[in-house]
N, C-alpha and C positions, 0 to 999 in steps of 0.2 A: 621206334621202329616197330612192325609188324611181328610177332613172335614167329619163330620158324613153323613152317607148314600151316600157318592160322589163316592165312589169306585165301587157300584153296589153289594156289597158283605157285608152284616153285620159281618161276620164272619173277614174279615179282617180289618174292621173297628176296630172292639172290639180289634183285636190282636194289631194293632198299639198302641190304648190307652193303653192297658196293658202295654205292653213294654214301652212305653214314661214314664208311672208313675212309673214303676220298675226303669228306669233308672234315672226319677225325686229324687229317693226315695235312690240312691247313689249305684245300680248296674252297674257295668261295665264290667262283662262278663258273655255270655249265651253258653249253650253247646245244640245243637240241633241232633237229631237223625232223619233220614229220615223217612216219613209215609205219607198216605194220608190223613186221618182225621186230621193231625196237620199242612197242608200245610200253612194255613193263618200265622199261628204263626212262622213257620221257613222261610217263604218268608219275612216277616215283618222282623224278627231278620237280614237276609241275606240284606236288603236294608239299615236298621240302620247300618248295620257292613260296607257298602259300604261308606255310608258320615261321618264314622268317630264316630256314636254315641255311639258305643259298640263295643267290640270284641267277634266275633263269633267264636266258635270250633265245628265242625262237626264229628261226631263218629257214627260209624255204630252199634256197640253193646250197648244198653240202660243201661246193667249192668257195662261196663266200663266207659260209660257216666257218670253214676252217681257218680262213685269213681274219676273220674277227676273232677267232679265240687267238690266233698268231698275236694280233694286235693288242689284246689284253695282257698276254703273257710278256710281250717285248717291255711294256709299261709297268708290271707289277712284278716279274718276276716268278710268278706263280702260273703254271697251266691251269688253262680253262677247258676241262674235259668236252669234245665232242662228241654227241649220239647219234648215229647215224643207223637208218636199217639197212637191208641187205642189197648185194646186187652192184648197180653202175654207182649207187650212192656213195658207196665205200671209196671207188676208184677216184670219184671228183675230190677227196681229201690229197691224194697226192702231190699236187701242187703245194700247198702248206707244207706236207710232210716233208718235203725236198729244200725248202726254205728254213723251216725249224732245224732240221739236220745239220745243214751248210753254215747256218747264222747260229747255232748252240742255242736254240729259244725252247724253254720248255714247251711240251704239247703232249697230250694225252687223245688219242683216238679210241673211241667205245663204239665198236663196229657189231651191230647184231647180226647174226647168222641163223642157218638152217641148221638144224642138227645134223651130226653124222651120216645118219642112214638116208637122208635126202641129198646128199651131195653125189655128183656124178649119176645122176639119173635124168637128167634134164627137168628137174622140179625148177618151178617158177623161180625169178628172180634167185636163183642161186649161181654161185662161181666159186672158185677157189680162193676165198678171202683170205686164209691163213697164208702169209709171206706174200701178200700183193706187195706190199712196201718193202721189199728185201732190200737192205743196202741202204734205207733210208729212215732206219730208226734205231733207238739205242737199245730197244728192249721190246720183244713181242712174246704173246701169250695166245694160244689156241685153246678156249676153255670149253669144255665139255657142256653139254646142256645140263641145268640142274635139275635132280631129282627127288632132293628132298632129304637125302641121306646124311648120317650122322658125320658130323666134322665137314661137311661141304660149306657151311656159311663160313665158318673160320678161317678155311682155307680161301674164301674170297677175298676176307678182311686183310689176309696176309699180300694176297696179289696186289690188293689195292695201295698197300702201304708200299710195297716193292715198285709199282708204276711211278709213284710220287717221288719215290727216293732217287730212281734212276733220271727220270725227267729234269730234276731239280739239281742234279749233282753238280756243285759247284765247279768241278773239274771239267765236266763233257757232260754238259745240259743238253738237252735234245728229246726228239719224240719217241711215244711208246706206243705200241699198238696193241689193244687186249680185242680180240675177236671174241664175242660171246655168243654161244650156240643157245638158243631157246625153243623149246618144243610148246606144243598148246597144254592148256591153256595159257595164252600168252600174256595174260594181266587178269587180276582182280581188283576189285574197289578197295581202297585203302583210304582211311580218315586218321590223320593225327593230332592229336592234343597239341596246343599252342605250345606247351612246355617242353615239346621235345625240337621245337625251334630253336628256344632260348639255350637249350641245353646243347645244341649242336653248334650256334654259334660260339659260346664260350669254349668248346672242346678245340673247334677251328683255330681260334684266336692263340690259345695255348700252343697247339700244335706248331703254327705258324712260326710262332716266336722261336721255338725248341727246335724246328726241323734244321737238321745239319747237311743234308742233301749227301747222304751217304749210298753207296751203288752196291755195297756188300750187300745191303738187304736183299738184293735180286738174288741171291744164293739160297736162300729159305724155299721150302715146299712150294709147288702149285698146284692146283685146283687139278682133280683127277681127270685126265684127257689132255691135260695142256703141254704145251711145249714152251719153256722159259728159255729166252736166248738174250743174254747182253750181246750185243752185238758192235761194241765199240771197246778197244783196249790199247788208245795209243800211249807210245811211251813219250812223256812232255818233258824229257829232263829235268835236270837238278837247278835250285837256287844260283843266282851267280852274282857275285860282286864283280862291280865294273871299276878299272883302275883308269885314274888319268892319264892322258896322253895323246892317243889317237885323236885328230880332230874327227869330232861325232856329231851326228845327226840324231835326234828320236823321229821318226817316223809312226803316225797314228792314222791307222784305217778302222772301218768300220767295226766297232765291238770292242774298242781299244779302252775304252773309259778313262776315268781322271786318272789312273795310275801312270798313264804317260805323261801328262803334264806335270805329274807330280815329280817323276825321274827327269825330266828335261830341267824342270825347275832345281833341282837337287844337285843335278851335274853342270848347271851353268850351260848348257848345249840347246842349239837353236830345234825348236819344234815345229817338225811338218806334219801338222793334222789336219785330216778330211774334215768337213764340216760335218759328216755322219759318223765322226770318231766319238764322240763324247769328251772330246780333250781338245777342243777347238776355242782356246781361250788361255790366258796367262802372259807374263811379260815375255816369254821367249817365242811366241806364235810368230809361225812366217806364213802369211797366206800365200804370198807370189812363190811358193815353192817350186811351180813347174818352170818358169822362168829362169830362177837361180838355180836349180839343179840342171838344166841345159848350158849355164853360163860355166865356162873353165876356171874361173877366179873362186867360185864359190861350189857347185855341184862337183866339178874336177878336183878339188882340193880335199873332198871327203875319204877320209882312213877308215871311218866304222860308221855303221848304221844300227841302230837298236829300234826294232819294227814291234809294236803291237798291233794286234788285230789284223783286219784284212785290208789293205790298200789296193782301190778298185777305180778310183776316179781320175788317174793318170797314166800316162804311158813313163813318163820319168822316174818313177819309183822303181818298179821293176827292172828298169834298165839299170838302176844305181845298185841294185841289189846282184845283178847279174854280172857285173863289174869284179874281174879278178882281183883290183888292187883293195877293194873294199872289204873289211871283214862285216860281215852281217849276223846280228844275233836275234834271234827271234823269240819274244817272249809268248808264250802259250797264252791262246784264247782260243774259247769256245767253237765249236764245228767239227763237221766231219773230217776236215782235211786240214795240214798243217801249210802255212803260206811257204811257199818254196819256189818261185819263179826261176827257171832255168837249172833248177836242183843246184842252186848256188850258195844256199844258205849254210854257213860254217858253224853254227850251234843253235838249237832249241833250247830253251832254259823255260823251268816252270815258273821263276818270277827274277825280277833283278832289282838291284840297290847299287847305291853309288859308295864307293870307299873314301874314308874320310879324307879331305884333301883343302888345302886353300887356294883357290883359282889363282893361276898365274895372270899377267896383265895379257898376255898373247892370248889364253884361253878366253878371257874377256871380250879381245878385241874380236875374236872368232865369232861369238854368237850376236855381238854388237853390230856386226856387218851386215849379218843376215837379216835380223830385224829392221835395221834402217835402210837396206836397199828394198826390202819387202815392202815398208811402206812408201817407199820413193815411187817405185813402180805402181803401186795400187794409187796413188795420187794422179799419177801421171796418165793412167786408164780409164780415169773417170769419165763417164759423158756428160757429165752437169756438174758444173761448178756451184757451191754452196752460196745461196742468197745471203751477202751480207751488204748494208750500207756502205758505201764509200764515202759520205760524208752528210752532214747536217743541213745543207742548203736545201731550198726550194727543187732546183734543178737536179739534184744529187737525191733526193726523196723520189722525183717523179721518174728519173730514170731506173732506179731501183724498182718501182713498182709496177714499170713497163716490163721489166725484165723478167720479175715475180709472174707476171700475168702470162708472158710468153712461154716461162718454163710449165706452168699449171696446163697450159693447153698442148703442151707437147705432146706426141703420141708415144706409145711406150713401147722400151726394147726390153729384151730380155733381162739385161745386167741392171736396168732399171727396177725391173719388176722382182729379180732375187734381193737386191739392197731393200726395197721397200718391205717387202716380206719378213726379211731377216730382222729389221729395224723393229718392225710393229711387233714382235715376238718377245715377250718377257719371261723370266725364270718361272711364274707361275703357269705359264702357259706350255703348250706341247707344240712343236712341230714336225710335220711328218713331210718327208721328200721323197717325191716317186722317182722312178729309174728312167729318166728322160735327159735333153738336154741340159734342163733347170737345174737340175742338182749340180750340175759342173760350173754353170753361172754363179750359183751360190757358193759354191766350192773356190770360186776364182776371186771373188769379191767381199765375201762376209769378214769385216772385221771379229776379233776375237770377242766372246761373248759367254758367258756360262747358262747355258740354255739347255733343255732336253730336247734331243733331235732324233726320231728314228726313221729309218728307212730299212726295206727289205734289201740289203746287199749280199743277202748269203749267195743266192744266184742272181740278182740283180734283173729279176724280170718285172714286167709291168703287172702282171697278174695279181688279183687281190687288193691293189693299193686303196680303193674306197673302202673296202671292209675291215684292211687293216689299220685305217684312221679311225673307224667309227669304234674298233677294238680298244685303240690307244684312249680316246675321248673317254668310251665307257669305263674303262680302269681307271682313268686320273680323276674322273669326274663323279667317281662313287660315293664320296664323303662331301661333295658340295665344295670343296676348298680349291679346286684348280681353276684356272682362267679358261680359254677355249683352245681346241685343237685345230690346229691349221695345216691344210697340207695344199703344198706347191707341186701341182702335177700337169702333164700335158694332156692334150685333147684325145690321143690314142689310148693312155693310160686310163682316162675316166671311160671310155667307151667299151673299153676290154673288160671293165668291172661293173658295167652300167646297171645289171641285176643286183648289186649291194647296194644301191640307192633305195631300195624297198625295204622299209621298216615298218613291219606290219602294226597292226591297232593293238593297244595296248603295251606296246614294246618302248622301253625308253629313247627318248629322240635326245641323242647329248648336244652340245654347243659345240660344232663342226662347221669349219667354212672351209670348204674347197675351192681353192682357188686355181683355174685351169688356162693355162696359156695356151691359146687356141691358134695355131700356125697352119691348121687343116690338114695335119699328118705327120708322119714321122721325120721331121729334120734332123733328127739327130744323124740319121744316115748319108746327110748333106755333108757332114763332116769326115767322112771316111774316103779313103783310096777310091772306091768302087765308084762313088759319085763323078769322077773325073774321066771315068775309062768306059762306065756301060752306056748304052743307047739311052738318050733321056726318055723316050717313051716308056720303055721298059722299066728302067729304074723307076719312074714314077708309079707305075704301077704296084709292081711288086718289092718296092722297097718303101718310097716316101707314103704309099698307100693313101691317098686323098681322101677327104671326107669333106662332107658341108651339113651336118648333123646340127640340127636347131637346139640350141643347148637349153634355150629356155623352155621349149616345151617339153624337153626331156626331164628337166627339173619339176614342173608341172606335173607331167606324168606321175611322178614318184611322190609328190607332195613336199618336195623341196624348194625354200624362197629362192630367189634368183635374182643377181646383181650383175651388172656389166660395168667395166671400166675401159675406157678409151683412151682417156688423158690421164696424165699426172695426178693434176687435180682430183678426178673423181676415183683413182687408185688409193691416193690416200685417204680418201675420204671413206672410201669402203673397207679399206683394212682396220681403220679406227672407228667404225661405227660398232653398237652393239651387236650382238650374236646370241640369240636366245632360242634359237632353233635350226636345224641344218639347213645350211645355205651353200649355195653354187655361188662364186664369183667369176665370171668369164672376163678373160682379158685377151682380147684380139691383137696378135702378133704377126709380123712380118715373116714370111719364109726368108 
């Protein structure tokens, strides 16, 4: 890195030290958006990328850049700092910051700002950036403009270490905001030797393996003029040992992880795991949990619920938690708030394990009934039957081929699309599910399978889903070992984040397949009570929001490959075909 004061720009010296310290703390990817006030950071990142010290990703739109970083952190568990210039550029990070804080995803915003003397005098592109994300972060610092003073660069190193420690804290991961003031000269040219990159990569790898995610580091000193504020200190409860006896179910929502499945298996209890939970597998999985929770012989008989993560895909789970005759234990998960529908949760605990116990026949029957009934309900609700020849004669084979041909020509419904995408995804792939009707269709029908599923369920917004998908793909395919990243999204989700389809010249183009279920608008609102009471014209205009965008032309405009599937056969072909470049697969659906 350049020696202190040697570049001729304190801004450049401070920028290199900050990025070097982030690399030392385990950071490997940085996202940059163009801008003048942030030029020292952007150029330093470009130079560190040139020598192989980090991977640089450039995006024009700060909003998409934030979700790109969010996707990378979801996959890797390591934040990808986002560098922006001052003004509205900073505000555009707010949606990603909100998702990160509610979902407990590591995130670092490095926002360049005017120095103190230019604030409050209507200086161009200047607003009150310090505190702009109030309530949406774990840690915040408004850092005075560097001057080259003694001790300044060491303070910046401490600040960087603090930022990574808080963002990745295993107890309460989330977003960090470093607002960095810079004075002119805003940058100076610096060329690093290749050895600097090799040393930085080694240091980063060592730091990543040793990092423990301790938030206490945030109590160290700050750069002169900064205000460091850890903003989250939730009481997450004590560990608990769960005794046998009550009729128990284990519920797994978004962010639950494999711990939920392990507890259900250890306790011999039914596992009600959402498809976005990371626990949607195992012998105790109950896919048809909605229907069974509504059944008095099943849901009505539950006496205890152990909840992991944040369930958000059904009304039945929060209704279960609110029942006075059900003891609810919520196991801590990352995120700004604790899961507590109706303020009815009995206990919040940091972890849970099962007491030593040999299951009784009655306990085994409890779980067996749930699993068996779920499988029966799934079989009964299937829209297509498996294609199996019924005999070996000529007539039987002819009948089978005719049936197979008819099925291949059948138009695609949501259930078919959901099952096809799920079946096409394997452990080496990644699956991203957008916040639309389709995620619920997958949740209702997907059999257990141990695959990596990502979804922005912190606030369950449709914004940034394309960018999040690209971030997941970039992080998972970084070493070339992962398969492809598929995203199942609705048409409005695509259009809301269409600008993220732009992948600039020279940027990595990962193996991504965006599967767009296009029903011409927001049909998720058709499932709400309002659809039956609102005037049809008004409902369509302000809720359904009809659209007729030419998706093929949109793909061509951004340089994506395009495929279209209108029948079951074409869908299977498209899902199993090789994906070597970013591709959109449009699947027309009926409203």
